[in-house]
N, C-alpha and C positions, 0 to 999 in steps of 0.2 A: 587763286587754286595754292594750295598749299603743296609744297616742294615733296615728289614722288620719290622715294629712293628703294632699289630691289636687291636683294642679296638671292645670290645662288654660289651653294657651297658643299665640301665634301664633308664638313663639320660633324654632319649629325645632331642629332637633339641631346645625346647624352650626356654632354659637358658643358661648361658654361659660355663656349667662345661665340654661340651667337647673341645670347643675351648681353654679354659683353661689349662687342661692335655695335648693338644698337643703343647700349649705353653714351658710349663713344660719339655717335651720330646725334643723339638727342641730347647730349650737351652743347654741341657748338651749334646745332638746327634745332630746337625746342619745338619747331613745329612739323618738323617733318613728318609725312605718311611712310613708313616703312613696310615692305612689302617682302614677305618671304616667297619667293620661286620656289626653289627647294634648296634643304639642306643636305640632302639623300643620296648626292651623288657619288658615286661610285670613289673610294679613295685614289684619288693621284689620276683620275681618269679624266685628263683634258676632251678628249674626244667627244664622252659623253657631255661633259659639261657644257663643248660648244653647241653642239647640238639641242640641249635643252635652252640655252638662251636662244638660239636661234629659232626657235618653237614659239618662245614666250615673247621678246621684246616688241613684236609689231602691233601687240595689244595694247600697251601701254602709252599715255599721252605723251604728246612734246614735252621736251624738256626733264623727262624723267631719268637720273641718273640711276645706272645699273652696277652694282659691284660684282665680280667674278672673282670666285677664291677656292680654286684648284691650283695647288703652287706647290711642285714637289721640290722648287728650287728654295724655297724658304730659308732663309739662312745666310743666301748668297748676298753677296754687294748689290748696289743697285745700277750700276755699269756693266757695261760689257770688257772682260778682261781679256787682252788680247794675248793669244796664243804664243808661250817663250819657246825659245828654240830649245836642243836637247842639254845643251849646257847648262843654262840657266833654269832648265826646269826639273832639277832636284830638289826634291821634295821634303823638307824639315819637320822633324819630329813634331808630331802634334799640331801639324800647320795646314791648310789646305791644299789641294792639287793644282799647282800654280797652271796648270795646262785648261781646267774647268771653265767653261763659259758661264758666267751668271746672268742669271735673268734679271730684267729689268723691270722696275713697277711701270706701267702705263696710264695715260687717259687716251682714249680713243673719240674724238668728236665726229660724231657722225652730221647726216644735215637737221636730224631734229631731236636726235636724244645723245647722251652722253654715258661711255663704259670706262669702267677702273679695274684693273687687275692687273696680273704677270702678264709679261712678255713673253709667253711661252708656247701660244697657237690658242689658246680658250678664246679669245677674241678674233679669230678666223672671220666667222658670218660677216661681222662689221666693218671688214676692211675693206670698203669699197671704193672705187677711183675718189668719191668726192669727198671720204674722211680724212681725217687729220691726226696723227699720233704724235702724242707726247710724252718724253720719259720726265715721272715725277723725282724732280732733286730739289726741288726747294723746300728746305727744314722749315720754312715758314706755316707751312700746310702738313706736318707731320706732328705727332704726340713729343713730347719733352724727349723723353726717355724710349729707346727702340730698341727692342728685345731681339735675342737671334731666330725666336720662334714663331712669334705672332704678330707678323706685319698685316694682317686684318685689321688687328686692333689698331696698331701703333702709326700706319702708313695708309692704307687702303680707305678704312671707313673716316678718319678726318678730311682727308683730299676729297671722298666723297660728299660728303658734308658742307664743305667748302664750298665746293662745285653747284652743289645745289643752292646752296643760300647766293650765286650769283658769279663767281670768280670765275673768269673765262679760262680755258686749258692751258691757252698758252703760258699763263701765268706761273704755272706748276711746274714749267722746266724746258727745255730746247724740244725742238719737231727729232721726231723717229722717221727717217725713211724709208727703211727697210725692216719693220715690225715682223717678229717670226708669224708665221704661218703654218697653222697645220693641213697635211694631207687627209683627207676624208677619203674613204674605201667608195669608189666609184663602180657602179653597174659594168657588165662588160656583155655585148650583144656579138651571141656566137649561133650564125645562121637563122632560126626562129626563134631563139631559146637566150632569156635573159638571165645571165648570171649576178646574183648580188648576194647579201648578207644580210645579218641581224645586226643592227645599230643600237637598238634600244629597248628595254625590256621595263614595262610599267609594273604596280604595286601588285595587278592583277592578273600579272603575268602573258599580258598579250605581247607579241615580239614586231617591233615595227622593222621593216626592213629598209637598205637604201634605194629601192625601187619607188620611183615616185608615180602619181598619177600622170604625170606630163609626159613621162617617157613612156610608159605601158601605151598610151593614145596615140603617140607618134607611131608606134608598130603594131597597132591591135585595130580591125575595123570590127563594127559591130555585128558582124558575122562570124567572125573568131571565136574559136573554142580555145578557152586559157585552161591549159594546167598547171597546178602549182605545187613543188615539191618540198621538201623538207625530210633530210635523213630518209628513212624508210616509207614516209608517211606521204599521202596525195590527197591534194584538194584540186578537185574540179570547179571552174568559174569563180564568181567574184558576188556577194549578198552586199546589201544597202544598208542594212540593219542587222544587230546581233539575234535579234528576234526570229530573223527569216532561218536561224539553223536549228535542230532540235537540240535538246539539253545535252551535255557532255559528245558533242558531235564537234570535230574540227571544223574552222572555217577561215574565209580572208575576205580582206575588206578595205575600202580606200579611210583611212583613219583622217584624225583632225589634223595631221601633221601635212595631210594630202600624199601621203605614203601608202606601199602596201604594207599591211599586218595581218599575222596571223593570230586566232585566237580558238579559245574550246569557250564553246557556248556554258556558262553557269559553271566554269573550271579553270584549272591554270594551265596555260597553254607551256609554259615554260616546266612546271613541274611534270607535267603528261608527258613531253617530248625529250626533257634533259636538255633542253636549249640553252644555249649562250651566246652573248654577243660575239660576232665575227663567224658564227655557223653559218653556213652556206644557205642561199636560196636560189631557188631557180623558177622562172615563170616559162612555160612554153607554149607556144602558139600553134594550133593546129588549123 
């Protein structure tokens, strides 16, 4: 089987960034199969990228290499700078703030797949007890010249290609024992009400919440009545298919992420509700 490399970024498709990264990958590994998961992550939205990654990676074959680039810290060094004391932290004109902690470039090796990206929390879904994280420091796996602003081309893409060609992750650099983890918003149960929020909005305007099917089943029996509220809007019960709602009606369903989703049949829930990520959603049991 040809090696598979996926790309998830906030680059969009207006510029040439994605195409250039693919050129780098193919120069190193001409037979690679490159799959675009998405390039429409909201700019610098690390949480959204992590959630998309978590939904997508289980569907790929073993030995897939995933490149995830949502990187507000691009241009920083590849090592963590220790904070200096006040006397030593005087900022030089035109220089960086010495107290800033620069993000690392890392590889995370899970049981069956490999992940490449910045150490800023975007790879949190992969940080299981049996995973191993390595800092990318071996310049053998970089391009020759590293720019200040395009580490996707100069570091992440070439490293991913070498990994997909069979290089073991331990060759790229030393172990990282405490990679950065992202704290995802968790639903809260208060009495008989689950308090959650919108964590993702797809291109159809459907609203995915952080209330999982598993969590719903923990607190609901088949005889319970469900009431869902978002803003001033109320939804009674769940459907098992979009078709069960009349056109232009608000409904709720368990989606392919196995999470509670709010939708408008043949319309756009985000626009109709003026919804945004982080907005409160409640699910109450009667």
